[in-house]
Each structure stands twice: as structure tokens, then as C-alpha cells.
N, C-alpha and C positions, 0 to 999 in steps of 0.2 A: 427749618429747624437752623439754629444760634450754633455754630459750629467751635468759632473763634469765642475767645475768652470771653465772658463778664463774668461783673460781681453783682453779686446777689444777696442783700443783709435782709434776715429776719428776725423782727423786732417780735419780744413775747418775755414773758414772764411765770413766776413760778407759786403765782397764790394758786391755789385749788390743785396744781400738779398738766388741768386740761392743756394749758398753753405750752408748755414746754413740751407736751406729747406730742401733739399738732406740728409745733416747730420740727423736731428730732424727726419725726416719719414723713413728713415735706421734706427735708432737706436729705435723709437715706435716698428717698425715689428723685431726688435733683442729680444729689451725686452719683450714681447708678445711672441714669437718661441722658443726662447732661454734662461727662467729662470734664467737659472745656471748662466749664463753668466754676465760678467760685463762690462757695454757698458760707456767708459768715454769720453763723449766730448772735445776736444783740442781747444780753441781759438788758435789758429796761431799766429792771427794779435797781440794778450795779450801777448802772449809769444814773438814774436819779439820784445815788445814795446822797449826793448834797442839798438836794432837796425834800427829803423824806425826814420830815419833824421826829418823827420815831427813832430812826438810824442817828442820827444829831444828838438828842435828847439820851439818848442809852449808852454813845458812845461818850458823854460827858460823864456821868458816873460810871463808867467800868473803869476808866481808866486809872481813877481813884482807888477802887478795892480790888484794881487784881496787884497794886504796887502793895496794897494790905494783907492781902492774903496770900502771898506770892511766898512767902517764909514761913509760912504752915501750912501753904498745899500750892507749893508748886507746879502739881500737874493739872491743877485745876483751871481751867479755861474760863475767861471771866471775859466778855466780849459785846458788840453792841449787836440790837436786832434790826431788822428790817419791818418796817410794816405789815410787809406780805408775812411774814415769821407771826405774826399775831394770829393773825389770818386763818393759817394753816395749822396752829395749835391748837385754836377753839375747833376746826373739823375733825384732828386728832382725835378729842375729848367730847365730841359730838354735839357740841352748843353752837347749833347754829340759828336760836333764838338771837338777833340783835343783830344780826349777818348782813340784816338786807340795807339797816340801817346808812352800812358802809357806804355804800355808792351814793348817794345825795352828798353826802358829806365829802368820800373822797373827789366828786365834780366840781365842788363847791371849792374843795382846795386848790384842782388844777385851775377851774378860772381864775384867783384869787392869785396864784405862782404861776400863770400862765407865763410870763415873761421870763421870770428865772428859768423854768422848763426848757424853754426853747434854746436861751441861750446853751443850756449845758447840751443839750442837744446839737446845735448848732457849730459848737465846740470842737465835739465828738466829728463831725464830718469836715471842718476845717482843722483838723491836729496834722501839722509836720509828717510827713508821708502816709497818710493816711489816702486807700486806693478810692476812687470816686467810684457808687454803685451806682451801675445802668438801672437796679431797681428795686426798691422799697416795700420790703412786706411785713404787713402788721398782722399778727396772731392775737393781740389785744384789744380790749375793750376800754372805752371814756380816753385815751391817751389820742384817740386818731386826729384830732383838732391840731394840740400842739407840733404833734409829729409832722402833722402837712407844711404846716406855719414852719417850723423849722427846715425841714429838708426844701422846699419853696426856695426860702431865702438864700440858703447855699448854694444848691444844684437845681434849677427852675425849671430843667428838662428834663430829669428824673420821676420817671412813673413812681406813683404812688398805690397799693393794694394793698385792700383789707380785708381779709379772710376771713368769715364771723365761723366764731367756733362754739356758738349757740345755734339754736335752730333758729329763733327769732329774734326782733331786737326789743328794747325794750327802752324805749324813747322815755325824757331827750340825754341826747349824749353820749350815748351805752357805745352802739357800734355805728351809728352812721352820723354823720356829717355834713353839713351843706361845702363841700370842695368840691373840684376837678381832679377826679381820683376814680380808681375803680376800684367796684367790690362785687366778693364771693360770696354767693350763701348758696347755703347747705337743705334748704327748703324751698319749695314753692311759697308759704306764705312768708319769707324771706324775703324773698323777691317782689313780691307785693307791696311792700312795706318799702321797700330802697324805690319804687315805680313811685308810690304815694308821695314820697318825700319831694320828689321832683329834686332831689338833689343832684343827681347823676344823670349824665347821660344816657340815654336809653344803650348804647351798645357799649358800656360802662359798666352795666350789670351783668353777670355772669352766673347761670343756675348749675349745680354743680350737683350730684344725684345722694347726698346726704355729706355727713360730719367727715372728718382725715382720721382716716386707721391704718395701723402700720402696716409695711408691708408682708409682714408675719399674720396679718388676717388673712391673705390671697392664698393659698395653695392652691395643687393640682389635686382631684377627686380622688378620693382615698389615700393620698398622702399621710402617712401617721406618722406621729412626731413625740407625742405622750398615751401612753393607757393610762386607765383606771388602774390596771395592773400595781402599775409603778410608781403606783399613788398608792398601796397594798388597802385602793376599794374596790367592792366588790361590781363586777357589769351588771350582773339583774336586778339593783335595786337601783330605785332614782334619784337622782345625785343632786345639790344645788349648790353656785355658788355665791359665797357672800363678799361683797366687794362695797367697800365705801371710800377709792380711788388710793392713791401711792400714802397718804397717810395713814387709815386705819379710822375706823372710830371704835372705843375698846368698850363704852356703856350699848350702845344699839348690837353691835353683834355678838358680844358675851350674853344679853337678854333674847337675842333669838337664837342663839343654840341651845340654851337652858330652856326653854319653850319647847322648841322641839322636841328637846330631849324628854319634857315632863310630861309631852302627848302623847313621845315612841311612837311617832310617825314613821316608816318605814324608807326614811330619808338620811342618805349620808352627804356629807356638807364637804367642799374645798372652803378654805378658809382664807381668802387672800387679804394678809395683815399690813398689807406697805412696807412702810418705813417703822411701823407701830412695832415695838419691842418686848413691850409689857403686852400687848395681845396676841403676839405670837407666841411668846413663853406661858399664856393663859389656855390659848387654845391645845398647842403641842402635845397629843399623845392623847387626847380625849378621845372618847372612843366614838368610831363614826364620822371622824372628824380629821383632816389632812389638814396640817398651818400652814401655809405657804408665804414667805419674806416678800420685798420687793424685789422685781424679776422683768426683763425684758419682752420673756413669750407668755406673757398672758393669755394672749390665742391658742398657745397647747393648752389650757387650761381651762377655758372656755370653752371649750369645744369637746371636752369631755361632760360639761353637765347640761342638765334636763331645763333647769330653770335658774334664773338671775333672780340674788335679794341685794336690794343696795339702795342710792341715794338716786333721783332721778336724773341725775349727771348727764349730760349731752354724748359725751364722748362714752362711757360705759353702757350705757345704752343703747348706742350707735353700736359697738362692738359685739355687746350679747345677742342683738336682733339680726346684725351680721352673720353671726354664728347659727342663726335658727334657733337661739335662746330666748322662750320669753321671758318676760321680767313681772315682779313683784314691785314693788315701789311706796314710799311713804309719802302723801302729800294733807300738808295742813299750813297750820298759822307759821309754823317755825321753815318752810322749807322757802328756800331762796328764793327774789321774786322772778329772777333770769332762768330759772328751773320749773317753774308751772307749767310754763305751755309748752313743757317736753311731756310731762303727766296728762295734759289735752292730747296731746300728739299720741302717745301710748292707747288712750282709749278709741281715741278717732279708728288708730288702725287694727282696734283690737288684737292687739302684740301681746297684753299683760292685766295685771289689775293693781290700780291703787290704792291704799289703806289708809287711811286716817293717822293709824296706830302701830309700830311695830309691836308694840307691847301686849297692846287689847287681841290685836289682829292677824296678826301674821301666821297660825295656825289655820286657823279656817280658810284664808288666800290660800295657804300651800295646799289642802284638799281639793280646793276650788281648782286650782292651777292642775294640778295632777290628775282629777277626774275627767278634765277638758287640755288632758294636753296634746291633744293632735288635732283638737280646734285653731288653739293660739299657733300651732304652728303650721297650719295652712292658711292662716291670715300673714303669718310673715312671709309667705312663699308671693301668695294671691295679692296682698296690699302695700307691699314695701319694694319700694325699685331695688335690684342691687345697687351696692353702694363701691359704686371706683371712682370715689370723689378725690382721691390722691392722685390720681393718675387723668385726670380730667384738668385737674388745677395745674400741674405739670405743663399742660399742652397750654392752657390760656397763660401761663406765666411766658413760656418762651413766645406767644404772640405775639404778648405785647411789650417782650423787649425786640422781636425782627421788627416792631411795626416805629418802636423808639429809634431803633439804630438806621431804619430809611428815611423816616423823617431826617434825620443828621446826614445822613448824605444829599440828601435831596436841598438838603438849607445850605452842605460846604458847592 
């Protein structure tokens, strides 16, 4: 174990929320396990604002607009937005159609602007007084090529690690790049993909037991932090948790609630609204529902549920399954490309139901799930490995840093 000081940078962004969540969970554990380390989160989107065309355009527009509105509306905030803000707003409104086209457009933009992006990253690592990182970790897709090249130009000896926060890669140039780095995969399929590319030395490919979860998802047997009664819910009624990420999704969530109420299902609901204030206001006070805003203790709420209903994101699905909660997800042409393999995994493991439309199929899916709940729970226990990925990753990063320090001593 490295007991002396080491500087680790974790590059993340906020598109969708899962990348920040992975960064936060990993930093939380590294800070606790290796207190001598200095773990520095780096917001890649903020860092690359000078290369963000959306930010440049809205910054140009917002300045004169703010000057015009200030005399009549001094408390109104008018400012530039980032590209990820558009993505997150689309998710909040339930607009996923067309988001799949963002990936090839983004990749084309990165390719055309690679020199500019790499120059920004190089300046980041060369800024006066900046500490040299002993390890750089990325939990973001698409940018790993430019990050690697910029890092090696400034610090050739600093190891670079990509931690996939999706269950599989969606090539080309999504998670995997042809470069001398380490890659950490949370599924056997992702490991097979990494080996098949021949991009990496075999000893630089690591498999862990799932996606990164926060420490709060790991608790002692019998430990109780929240009860249904705390939420004014009944202990003898099946409970669903409805969750569409940190930004919530208004239309889909309300439609699901309305259908459950209209069908008079014997089901109560915990509705995770995230940052979506409109959704929270609409759900709050509805019979059989408990509205919850953005919280850091999602695990406490999820452990109260019998079934998860939401989109097939790798983070939320992994959290639900880890808590023994089978899932109902939607899969159709609107489902984002990188989330479709998650649906295949759910069905392969027998841990949930995929419907083509929440609007048409959610009532029947809930009835099926509740009827066969014991079977789905048994499949979770038997088919899905226990997820200790965040702990395994911490150990792997320590090994990488230890080897790096050892090589430096040998060279000296």
C-alpha cells in the first residue's frame, strides 16, 4: 500500500449524472482508505468551456441580454450554458429521441478540435503551482484519446486509467482507444471487448464485479437507516421506487403514477424526483406516493422497495439489483445506444422486465413482477455476482500507483 502522499486526478462530467456519481463514490472511498492521497476531482466540461461551442454562443448572447434586462429584472440570472445542460434538460423532460445522434456528432467535434482540446488539457497540467498527478483516472467516454495524448505530452510517466461506467463499450472511440493505458471493466462482456480490440496489454485490463456504487449501498446485516413508516408508507403493501436519474423525468413519471392509480393496483410508490422541482410539486401529497427530492442516501430509499421502475441506466439498475430489487425498464427506438446492452443483461440474468412502452405496458408488467417477485429475487441472488467494484477499483489503483513509484525508483 502507498502510505506516502500521492496525487490522483479523477476526470468526470455531469451529462446524465452517473459520471459525477461514480467519481464521488470513488473519491469517498479513496479518501477513507488512503488518507495520505490527495484525490482531486476535475470537471472536464468546465475545463473545456473554451472549446464548447454551446457555451461560447450562449455567453456571447447572454451578456447583452443581461445588460438589457438588469434595469427591469435585477434578480433575473441570465448566463451561458454548457453542452451538457442541453443534454440534462432533455432527460428531465423525457426527450430521449435524437439523443443517440449526439454521440457521433460529439465524436466528430472532438476529432476536428482535438488540437485545441489537447492544448487546454496541457495548460491545465502545466499551470504554475499545479501538482504533478501520480495517476489520472477518467470516468467519462469519448474524450479518452485526447486526454491520454495531452497527459503524455506533459507527464509521460504518469499512468492513465479509464473506468468504464457503462456495462459495455459502443465502439468506435466511445470508451476504448488504441493507447498504452489501463482499463477497468465492470462486466465480462466489456472485458471480452477490451481483449478483442488488442488495444491494451493483457495485464492492463482489469475486471471488477460491477458498476461503481457509493459506500452507503454497503451496510451491515440488519442495519436499518430508514423505514417505510418514516415515509408514511405501509409495511404490508408492495412498494415501487420510480427513478429516472438525478434530473427526473416529468412526463414519464406522472404517466406511470396515473396508470397505477387508474388500475387500482395494490402498490405504493417512492418517487425520486431529483432536481426536478416541477415533478416534486406534482407528486407531493398524492395518495400512495412519497415524493423525494435530490438526496445523497438513495440506498436508504431503494432498500425499502420491492420493484424498481425507471430507465435502464447502468448506475440505477446496478444499485437496484445490488439492493435485491428487480427492475422494470423501457426499451425501444428512443433508448440510448449505450443503454440498450443493459436491457439485454437484465433479461439474460432474469432480474427484470423490459417493456416497449411505459404508457401501454406498465400495469401488466407490474402485475407480472409482483406475481413472480420471489423468482426475480432468487435470480438476483443466484445469477448476479455481489458487487464490490468500488473496493476492488481502489485496490487496483493502489497497485498501479505502487508499480509506478517502483519503476521511478529503479530508474533513479
